[in-house]
C-alpha positions, 0 to 999 in steps of 0.5 A: 545801526547800518553799516555802509560798504565803501564804493570801489575805486580809487578815493581823491580824499586820502592823505598819500603824504604818510605812503612813504613812512608806511612803507618804510616801516613795513620794510623795516618789519618785513626785514626784522622777520626775516632776520629773526627767522633765519637767525632762528632756524640757521643751526635747525636741520633733520637727521635723514641718516638715522632712518631710511628717506621717504619711509613713514617713520621719517615723515612722522618723525619730521612733521611731529619733531621739527615741523610742528609749531610751524604747521600750528602757527599756519594753521591758526594763520589760516584759521584767521584769515577764513573768519576774516574773509567771512565777515568781510563778505557778509553784506548785513554786518550789524544790521538787527533785523528791524529798522 
């Protein structure tokens, strides 16, 4: 099976009637995500009075207590983006080598 890549440039045959609906869904999703994040981290703080700011123990404590979950989420997101970029950049996707 041979996979064809789409040519560049605008396509004339796309249905543009759904663009306002798609924009409304995207804005609603973004608003919901921002609201959830703001509400989830509203009371989050790092107490810097217990340790001297900028020291190794303060940075390590902040990294492994406060920022572990966001760091892991971003690392998984970047890994998925890297794998997706590799898959999309391969010109021979779907070919078996013999015709």
